[in-house]
N, C-alpha and C positions, 0 to 999 in steps of 0.2 A: 972159509966156513964149510963144514961138511953138510951134505944134503941127504935127506932120506931118499930111498930108491923110488918111492912114489909119493904123490900128494893126495889131496882129498878127492881127486877125480878118478881114483883107481877103481872104485865100485860103480862108476857110471856106465850105462849101456851104450851111449853115443860113441861112435867110432872116432869122431873128431875130438871129443873130450879124452878118450883113451889115448889118442896120439900125443896128448899133452900131460898124461898122467906121470910120465917119467921126467918131465921138466924139473930142474932144480927150484923153480919158482913154486911156492906153496899155494897152488891154485885151489880155489873153492868153486863148487858149482853155485849157480844162482840160488839164493835162499836166505832164510832168516839168520842162520848161523853166521854167515859171513858178515852181514850188515850189523848184527848185534855185536860182533867182535870189533868191527870198525868203530862203532859208537863207544864201546867200553874202553878201547885203547886210543880213542880220538885220532884215528888214522884215516887218510883219504883212501879211496877205492880205485883200483884199476880194473875196468871192465873191458875184456877183450872178446870180440865176437868173430867167428869165422865158420868154415865148414870143411869137411874132410877132403874134398877134391880140389881145394883152392890152392893154386900154385904159390901165390905170394904169402899165403898163410904158412905153407911149408917153409918158405924162405925165411920168414920172420922167426919162426920157431927155431930153425937151425942157427941163425945168426944172432938172435937176440935172446929169446926165451931159454935157450940152452946155455947161455953165457953165465958163468959164475958171478962175475962182477955185477951184472944186471940183477941176477937172482938175489944176491946178498942184500943189495940196497932195497929192492922191492920187498923182500921178506921182512926186513927190519922196519921199514917206514910206511908200507902200504898193506892193504888187504887186496889180494889179487883174485878176480873172479873170471872164469871162462864160461862162455855159453856157445852152444851150437846153434847157429842162426836158423838152421832147418828144423830144430826142435822148438826154439823160442823166437819165431818171427815177430811176435808182439814186442818183445824187449828190443830186438835188433832194429825194428822199424823206427821206434821212438828215438833211439840214440843215433841212428843213421841220419835222421833229420837234424839232430844237433850238430853232427859233423858237417852236414851241408850248410847249415846256418853259419858255422864258424869258419869253414874253409872253402866253401863252394864246391867241394868234392864229395864223392861217395864211392864206396867199394870196400873190399875185404882184403886183409884183416881190418877190422874196425876196432880202434882203441880209444876209450872214453874214460876220463877221470871224473869221479863222482864224490859227493859227500856221503856220509853214512846214512843220509836220508834219501839216497838215490838221485840227488840233484846234480846235474852235470856242470862242469866248469872248464873243461878242455877236451878237445877231440882231434883225432888224426886217423889216417888209414895206415899204410905201411910206414914204420919208423925204423931206420937203421940203428945200430947200436951207437955208433959215433957220428959226430957232426960231419956233414958233407958241405960242399960249396953252396948249396941252396936249400939245405934242410937240417934242422937241429936233430941230433941223435937222442936215443932213449936215455942215456945217462945224463945228458944236459937237461932234458925235459923233466925227468923225475926229481932231480936235485932242485931245479928251479921251482917246480910245483910244490914240493915239500916245504921249501922255505916260505913261499907265499901263503900256503895253507896254515903254517904255524904263526907267521908274523903278521899277516894281513887277512884275517878271517872275514873282515867286512867286505874286502874286495871279492873273495870267493863267493860270499853270500850274494853280493850284487850281481855278479855274472850269472850265477845259478838262477836267481829269480827272474832275470831278464830272459834267459833261455827258456825257462818253464813257461813264462808268459807268452813267448813266441810260439811255443808248441801248443799251448792251450787255446790260443785265439782262434775263433771259428772263421770260416771264409768270410771275407768282407763283401757279402752279397748286397747288391743294390736291388731296388724294387723293379728294375727294368725287366720287362717281359720280352724275351727274344722269341721270334718265330722259329720253329724247328728248322726250316729251310735256311734261315739266316745263320744258325749255328753250324749246320752242315757245310755251308759254303765257306764259313770261317775256318773250319777244320780242313776242308779240302785245299783252300788257298795256302795254308801253312804246310800241309803235306807236299804240295807241289813245289813250294819254295825249298823244302828239305831235300827233294829228289836230286840224286847225283846223276847229272846228265851223262857224264863220261863213264862212270863205273857202275851205275845202277845202285840200288839200295838208297838209304836215307841218312842224311847228316854226314858229319865228318868222322874221321877215325878217333877212337875205336868204333867200329861199325858192327851192330848186332843184327842178326836175322829175326827181328821181332815180327810177330804175326799180326798185331793190331792194325798197322797201316795197310797190310795186304787185305785183310777182311774189310776194312773201310773202303778201299778202292773197288772191291768187287760189289759191295752194296751201292756205292755211288754210281758206278758204271751201269749197274742193272737199272737204276732209276733214270739216269740222264743220257745213257748211250754215249758215254764220253770216250772218244778215240784216244784222247790224251791220257785218261785214267787207264785205259786198256794197255797202252804202251808202257806206262810206268809199271803196271802189274806184270806184264809178260817179260819185260827186260829184267826186272828184279828177280822173279822166280827162276828164270833161266840162268842168270848170273850166279845166284846163290847155289844152284844145283851144280853148275860146271866149275865153280871156284874152289879154292882151298878151304872154304867154310865146310864143305861136304867131304867126308872121308871117302875118297874115290874107290878104295879097296873094299872096306867092310861096311860102308854105309854109315848113316848118322851124321848129324850136324854138330860142329863144334860151337862153343858158346859165343865167340865173336872173333873178329880179326883186328889186329892192331894197326893195319894200314887201310887206305881207302880203296885199294884194288882187290881186296879180298884174297891176298896171297899169303899172309902171315897170321894164321889163326892162333888163338889161345885155346889149348887143346882139350879143355874139359868138355865132356858130353853130358848134358843134363836131360833127365827124363822129360821135364816140362817143355824144353825146346823141341824134342822129337814129337811130343803130343801136339803142340800148337802148330808146328810146321806141317805135320801130317794133315791136320784140319785144313790148313791153308792150301796145300797142294791138291787134296781131294776136292775141296770146294772149287778150286780153280779149274779142275778137270770137268766138273759139272758145268761151269760157266764157259770155259773154252776147252773142249775135249782134245787136248794135245797129249800125244803119247808120252812125252817127257814128264808131264804131271802125274800120269798114272804110274809110270815106271818108278818115279821118285817116291810116290806113296807106298808102293809095294816094297821098295828097298828099305824104307823107314820101318815098316812093320816087321820085315825080316830081321832088321838090325835089333830092334827092341826084344823080339822073341828070342834071338840067339844070345844076346849079351846083357840084357837087363831083366829078363824074366826070372822070378824066384821059383823055388821048388813048390811053393803053395799057390802059385798062379797069379800073384800080384807082381808089380814091377819094382825093382830096386831104383834108387833115386839118381845115381850119377856114376860116371867113370872119370877117374883122376886124369889130370894133364901130364903128370910126372911118372917116370920110371927111374928108380934109383937116384932121385933128386934132379933128374934132367928133364926139363919140360919138352914134351913132344917127341922124345927120342923114339918112341914106338912107332910113330907115324912118318918118320923121315926115311929116305932111301938113298943109298949110295949107288952110283952108276955101275960099279963092278958087281954089286949085289944083285941088281936087276938082271945083268948079263948072265950071272951064274944060275939064276932061276929060269929065265926065259930063253936063254941062248942069244947070241949076238944079233941074228937077223930080226927076231921078234922084238928084242930089246930096243933096237933102233926105231922101229915103228912105235913102240910104247913110249919112248922118249919124246918122239915128235908129237904124239897125241897128248901126253900129260906134262909137257913142259920140263922134262928132266934136263939138267945141265950135265953134259957128258964129259966136260973138261975138269981140270983139277979144282976149280972154284966150287964145284958141287960136292967135294969130298965129304963135307960135314953133313950132307944129307939134303935131299930134295923133298919139298912139300908138294904133293901132287895136286894139279888142277888141270882142267881140260883146256889145253892150248889150241888144239885143232879138232873141231867137232866132226869134220868129214874126212878123217884120215883113213888110211888103208886098213888100220886095225879096227875092225868092227865085227858085229855079229858074234858067232860062236868063238871065233878066234880071240876076240876081246874078252868074252866071258871066261874062256879058258885061262887067259893070261891073268886076269884078276883073281881067279880061284887059286892059281899056283902061288901068286904073291901073298894071298891071304893065308894059305897053308904054311908058307915059309915064315910069315910073321908070327904065327901061332907058336913057333918053336922058341920064341924069345919070351922073356919075362913080360907079361902083359900088365897094363895099368890096373891099379887098385879100383875095385868096385865098391861104392858106398851102398850097403845093403839095407839102409833105413827104408821103411815103408811109409811113404807120405800119402795121406788121404787125398790132399788137394791135387797132387801131381798124377796120382793114379786115376783120379776122377777125370782129369783132362784126357788121359790116354783112353779110358773107356769111351768117353764121348767121341773121340776121333776114330776109334776102331768101329764104333757103331755107325758113324757117318760113312766111313770107308765101305762098310758092308752094303749100306743102302745105295750109295752112288756107284760103286764099282760092281755091285751085284755078286759079291763073293760071300757065300754062306759061312765059310771058315772064319771070316772076320767077325761075323755075328757071334759065333761060338766063343771066340776069344774075348769079345767084349762082355758077354754075359758071364763067362767063367771068371774073368778078372773082377767084374762087379761083385759077384757072389763071394769070391775070396776076400775082397777088400772089406765087405760088410762083415764077414766072418771074423776077420782079424782086427779091424779097427772100430767096430760098432758093437759095444758091449752093454747089455742090460739097459737099452734105450739111450745110451750115451755115445756120442761120436767122439773119437779121439783123433788127434792130429797126426801122430806118428806111432810106429811100433818098431821094436828091435827084438828079433828072436822070439816073436810072439808076445812080448811084453809091451803093453800100450803105455804111452806117456803123453801127458798134456791133453786136457779137454780141447776139442776142436776149436779152431779159429774161424773167422768169417769166410776166408777163402776156401776152407774145407767144405763148409756148407754150400757156398755159392757154386763151386765147380761140381759138387756131387749132385746138386739139384739139376744142373745142366746135363749131367750124364744121365740122370733118371729120365728127363724129358726126351733126350736123344734116343735112348733105348726104347721108350714108349713109341716114338715116331718110327722106329725101325720094326719093332715086334708087335706093337699095338696091345701089349700086355698092360693091364690096368694096375698091376702091383707096383710098377715103377712110378706112376703118378701118385699112388697112395703114399709111397715113401717120400716123394717130393713134397707132398702136402705136410707130412709130419715134420720134415726138416724145415720147411718154410715157417711152420708155426713156432718152432724153436727160435728161429730168427726174429720173428715179430715179438716174441715174448721176452727174449733174453739179450738181443743185440740191437734192436731198433731204438733210435732216438725218437720217441713218439711225439715229442713236442716240436722239434725243429725239422725232423726228417732225416733219412739216411741211417746207416747201420755202423755201429762201432766194430772195431776189429776183434774185441774180446767179449766173452760171455760175462754177464753181470754177476754170475755166481762164483767167478774166480777172484783171487786176491788182487786188489787194485795195484797198478803201477803209478808213476808220478802223474800221468795223464791217461785218459781213456781215448785212444786214438780213433779218429774217424776220417778215412782217406778216400778221395774221389779220383785220384790220378793213377795212370798206368805205371808199372815198373817193367821189368822183363816179362811180367805176367799181366794179363788183362785185369783191370781194376775189379775188385770183388763187388763193390756197390753197383758198378755198371752191369756186371754179370747178373746180379740179383734183379736189377731193374728190368732187364730184358726177360729173364726167366719168370718173374712175377707177371709180366704182361702175357707170356705164354700160358701160365697157369690160369689166368683169368679167362682165356679163350677155351681152355680145356675143361674148366669146371663151371663156367658161366657164373663165376663169383667176382663181382666188381671190386671186392676188397683188395685183391692182389693188384689190380691195375691202378687203383687209387693210391696204394702204398708205393707202387713203382713211380707214379707221377710225382708224389711228394718227395721221394728220394732224388729223382732227377732235378727237381726245382731247387733243392738244397744245394746241389753241386753245380748248377748251371753257370754261375758266375766264374767259378774256378775253371770250368771247361772253356769258357771264352778267354780267360786270362792265360791259361796254360794249354793251348791247343795241341802242342806237339806231344803231350803225354795224356791225351784224352780221346784217342781214336777208338777205344773200346766202347765208348758211348754211342758210336755211329749206328750200331744195330738197333738200339732203342729209338734213336732219333729218326731213323729211316724206315721204321716198321710200317708207318702209314704212307710216308712219301713213296715207299717202294711198293705200294698197292698190296699190303698184307692181305692174305686170303685165308679163309677157314673152309675146309672141305669135310663134310660129314657124310660118310658112306653108311647106308642102312640097308638091312635085309640080307637074305641068304646070298652068299657069294661076295659079300662086301669086302672081307679080308683078302681074298684072292685077287680081286680087282685092284684094291689099293696097293698090294704088294707088286703088282705088275707095273704100276706107273710111279711107284714111290721114289725111284731114282731121280725123278724130275723135281721133287719137292724142294723148295727153297727154305732157308732158315727163317724167313719172315712169314712162313705159312704154318698152319696147324691142320693136321689131318686127324680125324676121329672115326672110329669104327663102332658100329652097333649092329651085330649080326642077328640080334634078337628081334629087330624091328619086323613088324608084320607087313605083308604085301610084297609087291615087286621090289627088286633092287632099285634103289634111288640114291641120288647124290644131291645134297644141299650145298650149294656153292655160295659163299658170302664174301663180298668184296665192297669196300667203300660204303659200309653200312646198309648194303642191299643184298638180299638173298634170292637165289633162283633154285628151282627144283628141276632135276633131270631124272627121268625114270626109264628103266630098261637097260640091259647091258649094251646093246648096240648104240643107243643114243648117248649113254654116258661115255663110252669109249670114243665116239666121234667128237664129243665135246673136249675130252682130255687131250686128244691128239691135236685139236685146234689150238688149245692154249699152251701146250708144252712141246709136242713133237715138231710142229710146223714152225716154231719160233727159231 
């Protein structure tokens, strides 16, 4: 059968959908047209979800979706729909849960078969074209599903209804009331059990450099002075930085490693990973001022500035793993290549430091990691060697950059840049944070409506829960850096949208989608972490902060109600609940509120703000009459300190002397 040169994706802005516009499969974007056609022709639907920098999405496109036999059968018997998961995380999240329910696995590409009413009945991740010894191929699957769909519709209906019921069932919350400390210890015990004693990090391969366990450990150790937590923290942060997870030449963290020793990365670089890990390393530097943490933080900022910054001041979303269809080719080194750039003498030192194989078995390319931290190659000589190799690599075809502007991921980066400025004392990071924030608002906030993504200045999709959650966090962090009230004003506006259009006012918690949007098969409300911190957990902590900043208990009551709704899930699934630690430990960690009043309040607060912890709120009122004073509130008790010398003495006692 002859195929048209393009399908219904040809006019879409998404780069991922554009990558599939020339497939022989007659792909449709998500929308009424596709589902109405499926209903009219009584055909099942193939929904395929992925993103532009996904290696296995590329592989499946080349091997399956470009295949004429597959295309002919799908075009005749199915309606095929493609979505970009970064544009429609709401759709992706629902059907990813279906895949987990059916297969116990999750990942991309995601392929789900639906009825014309969007009800799922089969799901898988990567599917080869033909059967393998342990996996059915696409041709076998679609022929089987087509036969069952036509001949046994009652079976399809039964599977679909069972899956939808499983998706819609609320958490099986008991009425048991757990003490915050009990929940914290439960989370810590599970994190400790996950810790890889030999290789650091958490869990088994594949291993991800997720930030939530790191932030939890810092909060936990702050409260309990735990040597064990400190060791897990420092070993993991050092291992991640020195391992092949980190691009030793140009900086930036890869998405994960396929092995437990962190030697074989999957080479995508995601903006959200850089933002969250910047937050982790900066906060760790405040907690344990190690030069490695500061240096890693600065290299991450340098990386995103050079390789992910757009012309209008916001950040692009990701860098591909592949070059010319080969995963990681850009990041691997041949021994003779290193010798040609550095010269034989320096190359030997470089090989020793970075684990290069100099024999024939390294011919296909070495993945760099720090093999010897105290080698002879250090200081300016090391910097010079890395610069030469970086310049050499720039001569090659570089990986594709996904230029989508995502509100949620940019908000995470704004927050991390603001925190880096405050803790590291670098004013240039404040300018970056404020400029990026202004650019993001200019691009993705139109006429009072927040949008999730934009491409080439064109916005798409009304914002989701994580967009609001992370942007509120960015607003609060910018306020705590600059003490400009405009950031809190916007945070309140955004929070009010959440309580009006996202909150489940009866049970508690927030739905992922705005109630003004067209409904999907369910309205999802999630309390568990993914690669990103859970949005409900983020909102719960931010609302507690807003209650302190505004003296409005409405936000703290909403936060408590949200936490209570998810508490049972947190206890049941502790390994994906660490982002709740901030809220749980806000009081356990002796949360403080510091209110500086009077002339000179701003200068004094700026002098000491690098010591401010996440569990603290600092407020400035320079219009206050009388002498400079500090109102210090802790454990429901407030004390007043007046005069510059007395206030400085007190601040040195609680921060500098610790």
